[in-house]
N, C-alpha and C positions, 0 to 999 in steps of 0.2 A: 490399342487394337480393338476392333469390333468383333463380336461373335455373331455367327450366322447360323440359323437353324433351317429346318425344312420349310421351304417357302411355298405357300399356296397362293398363286397370283390371281386376284380377282379382276385385274385390268387387262383390257385388250383394245385393239384399234380396228374400227370398221368404217369403211368409206372416209378415212381421214379423221375420224372423230374418236375420242376416247370414250369407252363404255365400260360398264361392270358386267360381270357374269350374271348378276341378278337382274339385268335388263332383258335377258333372253327368255324365250318361251321353251316349252318342252320340245317343240318341233325343231328348235334350233340347236339341239345338242350335237356334239361332235363337230365335224367340219362344216355342218350345215349353218353354223353361225356366221361363216364368211368373215372371220376375224384373223388378224395377224398379231405377232408379238410386238409390243411397243418398242423393244430394243433392237432386235435383229430383223424384224419384218417377215419372219417365216410364218407359215400358217399355224393357227392356233386351233386346238380342239376344245370345245366346251364340255367340261366334265360335270354333268348334272345328276349325279348319283344320289342315293339315299343314305349312304354310310358316311362318306366324307363330305366336307363342306364343298360347295360348288366352287370351281376354279377353272382357269385356263391352263392348258399344257401344250407343249410342242408336239406336233404330230411326227416330227423326225427326231434328229439327234438333239436339238435344243441348244440353248445358249446359257449365259450367266443368269440364273433365276433371280438373284438379288437385284442385278442391274435391270432386268425386265420389270420386276415389281416396282422399283424406284422410278423407272422411266414412266410407267403407267401412272403412279401417284403424282409425280411432278407434271406429267402431261395433262392429267385431269385438272390440276389446279391452274395450269396455263390456260386451258380452255375457259375455265370459270372466270379468271381474272380478265381475260380479253373480252368476254361477252356480258359481264354482269357489273352492276354498281357495287363497288367494293367499299367496305367500311374500314377506314383507317383507325385503329384503336388509339385511345388517349396516350399521349407521350408524356411520361413522368420520369423523373430521376430521383432516386432515393440515396441518401447519404447519412453518415453519422457525424456528430460533433462531439469530439472528445476534448473536454476543456483542458486536459493535461498537455495537449499538443496543438500546434497551429500549422500543421503541414499543409501547404497550399496544393490545390488541385491544378494539374497542368496537363498538357496534351500527352506527355509521356507516362503519366501515372493514373489518369482518370479511370482506366479500366479496372484498377485495383481499388480505387477510392470510392467509386460510384456504382450504382446498380439501377437498371431500368425496371425493376420489379421489387416488391417488398419481400424481405427475407425474414423467416420466422426466428424468434428468439433474439432479435436485434432491435435496439432503440433507434429508429431511423426517422429522419425528416424527409419531407416530400416537396418537390417543386414540379408543378404542372407546366410543361413547355408547349403543349398543343392539346386541344380538345378532340374528342372523337368526331370524325366527319366522313361523309360519303365521297367516293372518288371513282371516276370512270377512266381506266387506263387506255391509252392509245394503242399500245402494243405490249406483248409479253413473250419472253424468249427463255428457253431452257439453256443453262450453261452447264457444260460437262466438265468434270474435274478428273481426279485420278482414276485410272482404269476406264476412262470414258463413261463413268457413271455420272448421273445428274448431280449437280452440286447446289444449284440455286435457280430460281426463276427471277429474271430481271424484267420488271414492269416499268414502262415509260409513261410519263404524263407531262405534256408541255415541255419537253426537253429535260425534265428531271427524272431520275431513275431511283427505283426502290427495289431492294433485293429481298427475296423470300427464301428461307431455308426451312425444310421440313424435317422434323424429328420423326422418323418412321417408327412403326410399332416395334416393341422390344422383341417380338417373335421373329422379326425380319432382321433387325440389326440391334443387338443388345450392346449397352455401354456407349451408345452414340451421344456425343456432346456437341450441340450446335455452336457455331462460331460465326462472328460477323463475316460477311462476304467482302473480302478485300477492304477498301476504305469507304464502302457505300453504307447508306442507311439500310439497316437490315431488320426484318421481322422474322421471328421463328414461329412456325406453325406446329402446335403441340399435339402430336398424334401418337406419341409413344405408348399411351395406355388405352388406345382405341382399336386394337386389333380385331376384337370380336365385332365391333360396330362396323368397321370397314368391310369385314367378310360378309356381313349381312346387307350391306348398303347397295342401293341402286344409284343411278345418276342423280335423281332428285335428292336422295339422302346425302350423297357426297356434296352436292352444292349447298345443302343446308349446313353441313358440317363446316364448309369453308366460309360460310357467311356469318358464323357465330364468332363474335369478337373475342369471346372468352378463350378461344383456341389460339390466340395470337399473343406474342410477347416480343417486346423490342429487345434487340441485341446491341444495336448501335445507332447513332444518329448525329449528324454534324450540329444539330441544334443544342446538343448538350454543352457546347462551348459558351452559350449565352448564360448558363447557370454558374459558371466558374466564379464570377465576381461575387455573386450573392453568397455562395457556399464559403468562399475564402473569407469574406467579411464576417460571416456568422462564426466561423471557427476562430478568427482573430479576436472578435469581441468576447467570445466565450473564454478564450485563453487569457485575455487581459483581465477579465473578471475573476478568473481562477487565481491569477497571480496576485491581484488585489486581495482576494480572500485569504490566500496564504500569508500575505504581508500582514493582514489584520490579525490572523491567528498568531503569527510570530510576535507581533506587538503585544497581544494579550498574554502570550506565554512569557514574554520578557517582563511584563508588568507583574505577573504572578510570581515570577522568579525573584524579582526585586522585593516584592512585598514579603515573600517567604524569607529572604535574606534579612530584611529589616526586622521582621518579627522575631527571627532567630537571634539577631544581634540584641534586640531589646530584651528578649528573654534571658540571654546570657548576661547582659549588663545588670538586669534586675537580680538575677541569681547571684552575680558577683557582689552586688550591693548588699543583698540580704546576707550573703556569706560574710562580707566584711563587718556588717553590723553585728552579726552573731559572734564573729571572732572578737570584735571589740568588746562586746558584752562579756564574753567568756574571759578575755584578757583582764577586764576590770574586776571580774569576780575572782580570778586567780590572784591578782595583786592584793585585793582586799583580804583574801584568805591568808596569803603569805604574811602580810603586814600584821595580821592578828596572831599568827603563829610564831613569828620570829621574836625572840625575847632578848637575845644577846648576839653580838657579832660572831661570825663563823658558824652560826647554827644553820643546819641544812633543812630546808623545807621543800617538798615536792608538790607541784600543782596538778591540775587535771590533765595536763599534757605530759606529765611525768618529767617536767623540767625541774632542775634544782635551783633554788634561790638562796642567796646569801646577803648578809649585811656587811657593808664595808666597815672595817675597824677604824678607818681614818675619818671619813666623812659621814658615815652612817647611812649611805645610800643603799637601798634594797633593790637588787637586780638579779637577773638570771646568771648562770655561771659563765655564759659566753662573754659577759661584760667584765669578767675577772681573768687575770692572767693565769693564776692557779691559786686557789684558795689554800692549798697546802704549802706552797713554797713562798708565797708573798704574805703569809699570815693574814689572809682575808682582805687584801687591798684590791680595790677596783682599779681599772686601767687608768682612770684619771688621777688616782692617788699613788701610782707606782713610784717608788723612790722616796716617798714621804715616810716619816717615822710616826708611829702611833703616839697619841698624847700620853705623856707620863704623869702619873699622879704624884704630886709632891708629898713625901712622907714626913710627917711631923713627929717629933719625939713624943713618946707616950705621955710624958708629963704635961705637954702643951696642947695635945689634941684630945679633947673630950670625946669626939666622934670615934677616934681611933681606939680610945679606951673602951668605949661601948662596943666597938666592933670586935676588939680582942676578947672582951669579956663574953660577948655573945657568940664568938666564933662564926660570924656570918660574913659572906663575901659582900663587899660594898658595891660590886658591879652587878651581880646577878642574884644576890640573895642566897647563894649556895653556902654550903658548910666549908669552912677553912680548915685545912689540915697541914701538918708539917711534912715537907718533902725534902729529899736529898738531891743535890745537883752537883755538877763538877766543881762548883765554887763553894760547896758546903750546903748546910741546911738553909731552907727558906720556907716561908708560908705561901701556900698556893690554894687555888679553888679546887674543890673536889670534882667539879664538873668539867675539868680540863679533858679534851681540848676545846669544848664548847666555850668555856670561859678561861681566859689566860691571865687572870689577875694573880699577881705575885707580890710578895713583900719580904724584905730581908728581916731576918731575926735580929 
């Protein structure tokens, strides 16, 4: 919806021509101006006072003030386009290339995809479809729209037609948004911010205003179809380059990931290798320590891992306790020697064994060097080592 304020109409018609109130002299005030309303053709009075701006007003009941103003504005331009050399502004199309998408421009969506003027804050590309050039129209005609208000001026040149839509001053019609006239090539005349200039203008100034190319902007043109192929190719190329860039980034990321995995694997392998070497060195140190500490079978020695080591009473092998079934129940036999009997020492009579005599005399255990003592068992008295159960040497009395 458009908003309308109090309209002071500067346009009138005299002798079939559109004029402005500023074309009149002081002697032509009131009905002496001999002017009529551009819309209803009723007599107009020229109000040339000193308080309000000069304007035309109906001498009677009057008609639609906005329609009268717009008809005068469009009529003034119609007279100018019919009698003057008109400058057609440069026709350009502006568009964006978003490399993430390759949406093609078509007849159904080009109004949203393209623009005929540069827009602030947007990175746009430009295609020039035609240069600025002068043109003399053969005819010009006002087209009425809703409520019989003027909607466009259609100018003809050698069988071709061009539509002009005027954006009126905001004081007359606020919130107005110009749109292309039907399916025709359409130019917008930008007068929305020129209310003060129009109120002060005479015919010569209005013609100068209409001759200024800066006051025109394209709304539509069939020539835009010729730009579709170039725009679509640029978007397609940009999108293909973007996909290749993404693929390149993906390959680089994959290479970095693989390198990271390989570096991590190598670090883990190196750490495992170093750990194995350290463990082997520690294991060798533990075994060396145990071998130095164990003096007799069944002697318990703990290493740096707090593991218990034993010496097999059968084969003499030194190993951790997990290699023994139970050093308490199998009398210190390793798993390889399970079921075997420990070697027995052949006892020689005292009178035939000098070593035994020396041993008895010295009361020293022949196995570990400990002291021999007399013990009581279920079969009677016997000689045994005082270091039992570390040493299990026994001898019958």
